[in-house]
C-alpha positions in Angstrom: 65.3 104.0 112.1 64.7 107.3 114.3 68.1 109.2 113.6 69.7 111.0 116.8 71.4 114.0 116.9 74.3 114.7 114.5 77.7 114.6 116.1 78.9 118.4 116.5 82.0 118.1 114.6 80.1 116.8 111.6 77.4 119.2 111.9 80.2 122.3 112.1 82.5 120.6 109.1 79.7 120.0 106.6 77.9 123.7 107.3 81.2 125.3 106.8 81.7 123.6 103.4 77.9 124.2 102.4 78.3 127.9 103.6 82.1 128.2 101.2 80.2 126.3 98.4 77.5 129.1 97.9 80.0 131.7 97.4 79.9 131.6 93.7 76.2 131.9 93.8 75.9 134.7 95.9 78.8 136.2 93.7 76.2 135.6 90.5 73.5 137.2 92.6 75.7 140.5 93.0 76.5 140.5 89.7 73.3 140.0 87.9 72.2 142.8 90.1 73.7 145.0 87.9 71.3 144.4 84.9 68.3 145.3 86.7 65.0 143.9 87.1 63.8 144.7 83.4 67.0 143.6 82.1 67.2 140.5 83.8 63.7 139.2 82.5 64.4 140.4 79.1 67.8 137.9 79.3 65.4 135.1 80.4 62.6 135.4 78.2 64.6 135.7 74.9 63.2 132.4 72.6 67.2 132.5 72.0 68.0 131.6 75.7 65.0 129.4 76.4 66.0 127.2 73.3 69.5 127.1 75.0 68.5 126.0 78.1 66.4 123.1 76.5 69.2 122.1 74.5 71.4 121.9 77.5 68.4 120.0 79.7 68.2 117.4 76.8 72.0 116.9 76.2 72.3 116.0 79.9 69.2 113.5 79.9 70.5 111.9 77.2 74.3 111.7 78.1 73.0 110.5 81.5 71.1 107.7 80.2 73.6 106.7 77.3 76.2 106.7 80.1 74.2 104.6 82.5 73.7 102.1 79.6 77.5 101.9 79.1 78.6 102.0 83.0 76.8 99.0 84.2 77.9 96.6 81.9 81.5 98.0 82.2 81.1 97.8 86.0 79.7 94.2 86.1 82.2 93.0 83.8 85.1 94.5 85.4 84.2 93.3 89.1 82.0 90.2 88.8 83.1 88.5 85.9 86.1 86.1 84.1 86.6 88.9 81.7 89.6 88.1 79.8 92.3 91.1 81.2 89.8 92.1 83.6 92.5 93.6 85.4 93.4 95.7 82.7 90.1 96.7 81.5 89.3 97.9 85.3 91.9 100.7 84.7 91.3 101.0 80.9 87.7 101.9 81.3 88.4 105.0 84.0 91.0 106.8 81.7 88.7 108.5 79.6 88.2 110.9 82.8 92.0 111.5 82.0 91.0 113.0 78.7 90.7 116.7 78.4 87.4 116.9 76.8 88.8 119.4 74.2 91.6 117.1 73.3 88.8 114.1 73.0 86.4 116.4 71.0 89.4 117.2 69.0 90.2 113.8 68.4 86.9 112.8 67.2 86.6 115.7 64.7 89.9 114.5 63.2 88.4 111.2 62.9 84.8 111.3 62.0 84.4 114.9 60.7 83.1 115.4 57.2 85.6 116.9 55.3 89.1 116.0 56.1 89.0 113.1 58.6 90.9 109.9 58.7 87.6 108.0 58.3 86.7 110.0 55.4 90.0 109.9 54.0 90.1 105.7 54.4 86.5 105.6 52.6 87.3 107.9 49.9 88.8 105.2 47.4 85.0 103.6 48.2 83.7 106.7 46.5 82.3 108.1 49.9 83.0 112.1 49.3 81.5 113.5 52.5 80.7 112.0 55.9 77.5 112.9 58.1 78.1 116.0 60.0 79.7 115.2 63.5 78.9 119.0 64.6 75.7 119.6 67.2 73.7 117.0 68.5 75.5 113.7 67.3 78.9 115.0 68.3 78.3 116.6 71.3 76.5 113.2 72.5 78.8 110.9 71.6 81.8 113.2 73.2 79.9 114.0 76.4 79.1 110.0 76.6 82.9 108.7 76.1 84.1 111.3 78.2 81.6 111.3 81.1 80.5 108.1 81.9 83.3 106.7 84.1 81.8 108.9 86.5 78.8 106.4 86.8 81.4 103.6 86.2 83.3 104.3 89.2 80.2 104.7 91.3 78.6 101.9 89.9 82.1 99.9 90.9 81.9 101.1 94.3 78.1 99.9 94.6 78.8 96.5 93.6 81.5 96.1 95.8 79.4 97.2 98.7 76.8 94.5 97.9 76.6 91.8 100.6 76.9 88.6 98.6 74.5 87.0 100.8 71.6 89.0 99.0 72.6 87.5 95.4 72.9 84.1 96.8 69.6 84.1 98.6 68.1 85.1 95.1 69.7 81.6 93.6 68.5 79.8 95.9 64.7 81.0 95.8 65.4 79.3 91.9 66.6 82.6 90.2 68.7 82.9 87.3 71.7 84.7 87.0 69.9 86.9 84.6 67.0 87.0 87.1 69.1 87.6 90.1 71.0 90.5 88.3 67.8 92.4 87.3 65.4 91.7 90.9 68.3 91.5 93.2 71.6 93.1 92.1 70.4 96.2 89.7 67.8 97.5 92.8 70.9 97.0 95.2 72.7 99.8 92.7 69.7 102.5 92.4 72.2 104.9 95.1 75.0 104.4 93.0 73.1 105.1 89.6 71.5 107.9 91.2 74.9 109.5 92.3 76.9 108.8 89.6 74.2 109.6 86.9 73.8 113.3 88.8 77.5 113.6 88.3 77.3 112.7 84.8 74.3 115.5 84.1 75.7 118.2 86.1 79.2 117.6 84.4 77.4 117.9 81.1 75.9 121.3 81.8 79.3 122.8 82.9 81.7 121.6 80.5 82.9 124.2 77.6 85.2 122.4 75.1 83.0 120.1 74.0 79.9 122.0 72.9 82.1 124.8 72.0 84.3 122.6 69.3 81.5 120.7 68.3 79.7 124.0 67.8 76.7 123.0 70.0 74.6 125.9 71.2 75.1 125.3 75.4 74.9 127.1 78.3 78.7 127.5 79.1 79.4 128.2 75.2 76.6 131.0 75.8 78.2 132.3 79.1 81.6 132.5 77.6 80.7 134.4 74.3 79.0 136.9 77.0 82.0 137.2 78.7 84.4 137.3 75.8 82.3 139.7 73.6 80.8 142.2 75.5 82.9 142.3 78.8 79.5 142.3 80.2 80.0 140.3 83.2 76.2 141.1 84.7 74.6 139.6 82.0 76.8 136.6 81.9 75.8 136.3 85.9 72.2 136.5 84.7 72.9 134.0 82.0 74.8 131.5 84.6 71.5 132.3 87.2 69.4 130.6 84.4 72.1 127.5 84.7 72.1 127.5 88.4 68.0 127.4 87.9 68.3 124.4 85.5 70.9 122.6 88.0 68.4 123.1 90.8 65.6 121.7 88.6 68.0 118.7 88.2 68.8 118.5 92.0 64.7 118.4 92.6 63.9 115.6 90.3 67.5 113.6 91.8 66.0 113.9 95.2 62.3 112.7 94.3 63.9 110.0 92.9 65.6 108.8 96.0 63.4 106.4 98.6 63.8 105.2 101.9 64.3 101.8 100.8 67.0 99.9 103.0 69.9 98.8 100.6 72.0 97.0 103.6 71.3 93.5 105.4 70.1 93.0 108.6 73.0 90.9 109.6 76.5 91.6 110.3 77.1 92.0 106.1 80.7 90.8 105.6 82.5 92.1 103.1 83.5 88.7 101.6 84.3 88.8 97.8 81.4 87.8 95.8 80.9 84.7 93.0 82.8 85.7 90.0 80.4 84.9 87.0 81.6 82.5 84.3 80.3 84.4 81.0 81.5 81.0 78.8 81.4 82.4 74.8 80.2 85.5 76.1 83.3 86.8 77.8 84.2 87.8 74.4 81.0 89.6 73.4 82.2 91.6 76.7 85.5 91.8 75.9 84.7 93.4 72.4 82.3 95.9 74.3 85.0 97.0 76.6 87.4 96.8 73.3 85.0 99.2 71.3 84.4 101.8 74.6 88.2 102.2 75.3 89.1 102.7 71.9 87.0 105.6 71.1 87.5 107.1 74.7 91.2 106.4 75.2 93.0 105.3 72.3 91.5 107.7 69.9 93.0 110.6 71.5 96.1 109.0 72.4 96.1 108.2 68.7 95.8 111.3 67.6 97.7 113.2 70.2 100.8 110.6 68.7 99.8 111.6 65.1 101.1 115.2 66.2 103.7 114.1 68.3 105.6 112.3 65.4 104.7 115.2 63.1 106.9 117.4 65.6 109.5 115.0 65.7 109.8 114.5 61.9 110.9 118.0 62.2 114.7 118.5 63.3 114.0 121.4 65.1 111.5 120.0 67.5 112.9 119.4 70.9 110.5 118.5 73.8 109.9 120.5 76.7 110.3 120.2 79.8 106.8 119.0 81.6 108.6 117.6 84.7 107.8 120.7 86.9 104.1 120.5 85.5 103.9 117.0 86.2 105.2 117.7 89.8 102.4 120.9 89.7 99.9 118.8 88.7 100.1 115.6 90.5 100.7 117.7 94.0 97.8 119.8 93.1 95.2 117.4 92.3 96.3 115.1 95.3 96.0 117.9 97.3 92.3 118.0 95.9 91.6 114.5 96.1 92.3 114.5 99.5 90.8 117.7 101.3 87.8 117.1 99.4 87.0 113.3 100.6 87.9 114.9 103.8 85.3 117.4 103.5 82.7 115.1 101.8 82.6 112.5 104.7 80.9 114.4 107.0 78.2 115.8 104.7 77.5 112.0 103.2 77.2 111.1 106.8 74.9 113.4 107.6 72.4 112.6 104.9 72.4 109.4 105.2 72.4 108.5 109.2 71.0 112.2 110.3 68.5 112.4 107.4 66.6 116.0 108.0 65.4 119.4 106.0 68.8 121.0 107.1 71.2 117.6 106.2 69.8 117.9 103.1 69.7 121.5 102.4 73.4 120.6 103.4 73.8 118.1 100.5 71.9 119.9 98.2 74.2 122.9 98.4 77.0 120.9 97.7 76.2 120.4 93.9 75.3 123.8 93.2 78.6 124.5 92.0 79.5 121.6 90.1 77.3 122.5 87.6 78.9 126.1 86.9 81.2 126.5 84.2 84.8 126.6 86.0 85.5 130.0 84.6 82.1 131.5 87.1 83.6 129.5 90.5 87.1 130.9 89.3 86.2 134.2 89.2 84.1 134.2 92.3 87.0 133.1 94.2 89.0 135.6 92.5 86.5 138.3 94.0 86.3 136.9 97.2 90.2 136.2 97.7 90.9 139.9 96.8 88.5 141.5 99.1 89.4 139.2 102.5 89.9 141.5 105.2 93.2 142.4 107.3 92.8 141.0 110.7 94.6 143.0 113.5 95.6 141.7 117.2 96.5 145.2 119.1 99.9 146.0 117.1 100.2 142.7 115.1 97.6 142.4 111.8 97.5 139.7 109.3 96.3 140.3 105.9 94.5 137.7 104.3 95.0 138.9 100.8 98.6 138.8 101.0 98.8 135.5 102.7 96.3 133.5 100.9 95.5 135.0 97.2 96.7 133.4 94.4 98.5 130.6 96.4 98.0 126.9 96.4 95.5 126.5 99.3 93.3 128.9 97.3 93.4 126.7 94.4 92.6 123.8 95.9 89.8 125.6 98.1 88.5 126.4 94.8 88.7 122.5 93.4 87.1 121.6 96.4 84.1 124.0 95.5 84.0 122.5 92.1 84.2 118.9 92.9 83.2 117.8 96.0 79.7 116.6 94.9 82.2 113.8 93.1 83.1 112.5 96.8 79.5 113.0 98.3 77.7 110.7 95.8 80.0 108.1 95.9 80.6 108.0 99.5 76.9 108.4 99.9 76.1 105.3 97.5 78.4 103.4 99.8 77.4 104.4 103.6 73.4 103.2 102.3 74.8 100.1 102.3 76.4 99.6 105.7 73.8 98.7 108.2 73.7 101.5 111.0 73.2 98.4 113.5 77.2 98.1 113.0 77.9 101.6 114.0 75.5 101.5 116.9 77.0 98.1 118.3 80.5 99.9 118.4 78.5 103.1 120.2 77.4 100.7 122.5 81.0 98.9 123.3 81.9 102.4 124.6 83.3 103.8 121.3 82.6 107.5 120.6 81.2 109.0 117.5 85.1 109.8 116.8 86.4 106.6 117.0 83.3 104.9 116.1 84.2 107.2 112.5 87.8 106.1 112.2 87.3 102.4 113.0 84.2 101.3 111.9 82.6 103.6 109.0 85.5 104.8 107.6 86.8 101.1 106.6 83.6 100.2 105.6 82.6 102.7 103.0 86.7 102.5 102.0 85.4 101.8 98.2 83.4 104.8 98.3 86.2 106.8 99.2 88.6 106.0 97.0 86.3 106.3 94.0 85.4 109.6 95.2 89.3 110.3 95.4 89.8 108.9 91.9 87.1 111.1 90.6 88.6 114.2 92.3 91.9 113.6 90.8 91.3 113.0 87.3 89.0 115.5 87.2 91.1 117.8 89.3 94.4 117.5 87.0 92.6 118.2 83.7 90.6 121.4 85.3 91.6 124.5 83.4 89.8 127.8 84.2 90.0 127.6 87.7 94.0 126.6 87.4 94.5 129.8 85.1 93.1 132.2 87.1 94.0 131.1 91.1 97.4 129.0 90.1 100.3 130.9 91.8 102.7 132.5 89.7 104.9 130.4 88.0 103.0 127.5 89.0 102.2 125.3 85.5 100.2 122.9 85.6 99.6 119.8 82.4 96.2 121.6 81.8 97.9 124.6 81.5 100.5 123.6 79.4 98.1 121.6 77.0 96.1 124.8 76.9 99.3 127.5 76.3 100.5 125.1 73.4 96.8 125.0 71.8 96.4 128.6 72.1 100.1 129.3 69.9 98.9 126.3 67.5 101.8 124.7 68.7 100.5 121.0 68.2 103.1 119.0 69.0 103.9 120.4 72.2 100.1 120.1 73.3 100.1 116.4 72.1 103.8 115.9 74.4 101.8 117.2 77.3 98.7 115.7 76.7 99.9 111.8 76.8 102.2 113.0 79.6 98.9 113.5 81.1 97.4 110.4 80.4 100.3 108.8 81.5 100.1 110.1 84.8 96.3 109.5 85.4 97.2 106.1 84.3 99.6 105.1 86.6 97.8 107.4 89.4 94.6 105.0 88.9 96.5 101.9 88.7 98.1 102.7 92.2 94.8 103.8 93.5 92.7 100.5 92.4 95.7 98.3 93.4 95.3 99.8 96.7 91.7 99.0 96.8 92.3 95.8 95.6 94.2 95.0 98.7 91.8 96.3 101.1 89.2 94.1 99.4 91.5 90.3 100.5 
């Protein structure tokens, strides 16, 4: 189908977002000029930096593959089968997103480190004096996979909910078994969701700082942080960040090449009636065990370690629980606004890329992913730099100081979240939109609906699974975001992430445990409410 001219309001909105997202890249270019051409070449040709690039690329590739092997079975089990406790696993399997990477990695180290870990203590009577090292590749792969697979899980889950059941019924009518129907019909329809979720997993793996640092793995984020901290040389750190941007661009190019022009919607009306529930028989207990193992490592283990430290604090008679209510309120407010604003601005980008494909719309969509691959500290410093240099707007004798109005305010923090996390919404909305036939929207236009009315009455209801999944992703990621929150939050605006970091910095593990458990509880309740609403919309 030949794409027409996109509505002006979609183009303007998407263009503004794309320009805003390029600010961190401009900041890096300006900073990197401080090292000079020769210094920049020496930096990028350094064998050590090239090794770090290979490490980061290899880690991202392995984590993405393992996340797919976990997410696809979990999505199918929790959406399409009679898995025991399916509603519980629907929520529990997404909760690793609520666990800060540094908390989850610390829990894995406490459980599986070569010496002094819980597992080593249990195996010591059996003669096991030292476990294999978890540091380096094993630890970073395990931790990154456990705490990033939900990105792909939510994307694939939204894709499953958007598949027309008639396609699978047609496959079965042709004589396909349930297994053949999955491999030949269902899985190919999930390709957009797998690509979108895989892109988020790969980029998050590149930008995460806590896990590589604790696991003593040489990744770009660790090298950039060390450069900032040890030499205070922001120019060299910016040059290293540009190498990371180059790696991100390579991943985006590969993702773009993997895409196809295949059609993922039906030619009919594509009513979203519920799909038939698959009876697992005795295999339901295998699925139950799989969910249990993944959730135990990704949720129960971090919670257990946090409870352990909390109980140690309670045993101390001088311990008093910190007042976390203001931090809870601030976290929900900031993350909730981030989820809402990001989803609103991601929708035009997704619509343009799917319904009006062109070089310009492809460039706008690609721009939205650049900042997500950067460490939060780089994006936060870019926003701080531009925010501190906002102009004074004058209207005769009346003037507005934009720095005083916006700098270190909640809107600027939400803007940073938008820059960081808009790809999460774009990817899930795009995969849902690919499953909606454009003929439905064309029918609405032929009946006299304007583009805006068609968007409100037709497009948004049909892509609601992607909208909800994107909002959940942004909320759960924003609530644990640390560098941007520390640098951009209003004075006195303390969130749960800041509370965890402050307690960890002060070696106050009992208070850190209290904040970690509270964050997990808030995220669990929020996820439950959102998924419950999603369930109502499907009925």
